[in-house]
N, C-alpha and C positions, 0 to 999 in steps of 0.2 A: 476398570471403572470408567464410567462416562462422566466427563466434566462439561459444564456449560461455561461459555465465555461471552461476556457482554462488553464491547468497547464503547467508551464515552469520551467525547472531545472535552477540552477545557470549556467550562460553562460560558465564558465570555465570548467564545467563538461558535457556540452551538446554535444551530437553526437560524442562521442569519437571513435566510430567505423569508422568514416570518416577520421581519421587521415592519413591513407595511401594516400589519395588524396587531402585533404584540410588542410591548415595551421590552427593554433589556431584562428588567426584573421578571416580567411575566414569562419571557422565553426561558430564562434560567429555571424558574419554578416549574415550567412545563417539562423540561428535561428531567428534573428530579422526580416529578410525578410519574413520568413514563418509566424511569429507572425502577421506582418502587413497584409499579405494575409488573414489569418484566421479572424482577427478582422474586416477587410473590408467586407469579406464574410458575417459574422454574422450580421454586421450593415445593410446589405441589406435584411435581413429576417424580414418581418413585425411582425411575431408572437413572436419574441424575444424582450422582454421589456428592458432587461439589459444584458450586457456582462461583465464578470469579469475575471481577470487574477490572478492566485495564483502562487506565486514564492517566493523563499528566496532572489532573486537577486534584489538589488535596481535599477540597470540600466534597467532591464526588466520591473519592475513596473513603472518607470518613463516613459519609452517608451509606455507602455500600456495607461497610463494617457494621453499622447500626442495624442493618437489615439482615445480617448473618452471612453476607458474602465475603469471600476472600478478596482483598484489595491488592492489586498488582500495579505498582507505579510504572508508567511508561518510561522507557529509557530516553535519555536526552539525545542520543545518536545510536543508530539512524532514526530519523523522525518519520512520522506518517502512520496512517492506519494499519497498513499491511505489515510494516515493521513491528508495530506494537503488538499486533496479533501473533506474529511469529515468536516474539519474545515471550508473551504470555503462554502460548501453546507449549513452548519448550519448558517453561516453569511447571506447567501442569503435568507434562510427561514425566518430569523428574519426580513428581509426587505420585506417579503410578497410573496416570490416565491412559486408558487404552482406546478410548473414543472421545471425540470432541464435537460439541455443538456450538457454533458461533451464531449468536442472535443479536441483531442490532437493538439499540435502546428504543427506537421509535416505531415499534409495531404494537400499538395499543389495542388492536383487535385480535391479537393472537390468543389461541385457546389451548388449554391443557391437552385436549384430544388431538389437536394437530401436532403439538410437540411430540406426543407419544407416537403418532403415526410416522413421524420422521425417524425417531429413534428405533422403531420396530423394523426399519428398513436398512439399518447398518449392523445387522447381526452376523455378517460374514466379513472376512478380512482378505483383501481390502474392500471397503464400501465408501461410496460418496453419494450423498443425497443433497440436492439443491432445491430450494424454494424460491422461484423468481418473484421479483416485484413487478407491478404492472408497467413500470417504466424501463424494464430491462436490467434492473439491479439484482442483487442477491439479498433476500430477507431472512434466509436461514441456510446454513451450510453445515452438514454433519459429515464427519470424517472418521473412518476407522482403518488404520490407526491415525492419530493426529500427524500432520505433516505429509499426508499422502500426496497432496498437491500444494503448491505455494498459494498463498492468499493473493487474490487479485480484485479486492473490493475497490469500487470506484465506478466510473462511467461504464455502463454496459457490462458490468462484472459477471452477469449470468453467462454471457457468451464467452467471456475471458476464462472463467473457471472451467467451462466445458472444453475449451481448447486445451487447457492444461491437462485435463484428464485424457483427452484423445491423444495428445502428444506422448503420453506415457502408456497408452494402451490399456487404460483402466476403465472399468464400468462406472458410469455416473447416471444416477436416476434423477430426472427432473420431476419434481412433485409440485404442481401448481395447487395452492391452497388459498381459498378466498380470504381467510383471516390473516394470512401473511402476504397478501398482495399489496396491501396499503402500508406505506411508510409516510412519516410526517415530514414533508419538505416544503410544501407550498400552502398558502391560505386555504385553498379548496380542500386540502386534506383535513384541516381542522373542522370544516363543515361536515365532512364524512364521519369524523369521530363523534361530533355532537348529535348526528343523526342515529347513532347506535347506542341505546341506553344499556350499557353493559356493566355499569357500576364501578368502573375503573377510576383511579385517582386522576388520571389524565382528563377524562370526561368531566369529572366533578370540578376540577380546576377550571377548565374551559367554560363550563356552564356558569361558574361564579363570576366570570369577568364581564365587564360592560360590553354589550354587543357592538361589533364594528360593522359599518355599512357594507364593507366588502364581504365579510364572512356571512352576513345576513343574506346578501344577494346570491351568494354561491350556494347557500344551504337550502334554498327554496326547492322543494321537490326532490332533494338528493337523498338517496338511500344506498349505502355501500353494497347491499345485496343485489341492487338493481343496476349498479354502475356497469355500463357496457364494457369498461376496460378491465373489470375484474375477471381473472381466468376462471374457467370451469374446472371443477375438481377432476383429477385424473393423474396420470403419470406417464412419462416417456423415459426411454433410456438411450444413452449414447454408448457406443462401444468403447 
C-alpha cells in the first residue's frame, strides 16, 4: 500500500518568516488551513491507502485526527524534521506501507492530478520521484520502498536527495510540477496564493484578513502561472 506523510512543526514555531505580515494567531490559523487543504487533497487520491501527520504539537495532531488522518507524535529524541520523518516512515512500514509520499504542509497550489502523476512513477521497486521547489527544496518525495534513501529535507534538499540516490546507484526521477513549485515561506508567497482563485481554505483565510501594505505591493501583477521562477513541466532522471 502507498502511505502519505505530512510533517508539521509545532504551531508556535511555524512560518516565522511571515511575521512581517501575519500575527502569531494568523500564522497558526494559516498552518491549520494549509493542513486541511493538503489532507483533503490526499484523501481524494485513490492510490493512497492511508495518510499520516507527524508533529510534536498536540493541537496539530488532534486536528489531523478530526480530518481522518493518522496522528503520529514526533519523538522527543532525536529531534528535527528528518528524524521525525524517519520515525513516522518506520511506523507506516510496520503497518504495511510499501510506498511512501512525503508532502509538506505548505503547498496550497498542489493538485490531485499532480499527486497522481507522482505516484504513477513509483510503480517499480526501487523508485524515487522528487518534485523540486523553485528555491531548490523538495516539495514532494515519493519512495518505493520507504527508506530507499535517507531524508535530507532542509536547505537545498533537492540536490541533497539526489546525491543520496547517486551514492547508492539508485534511479531518481526529478519531476518539476508548477503546482508543487511554490511553498509558503515568505510574504510574496502569500501574494501568489491570493492570485490563484482555487477555493482552498488557505486562500479563503488569507482573503479574509485585513490587507497588509507589503502583500498588496507584492501582489500587483503577480500570477503564479506567469512567475518566471516556476519550473516548466517535464522530467529528468539521475542514475
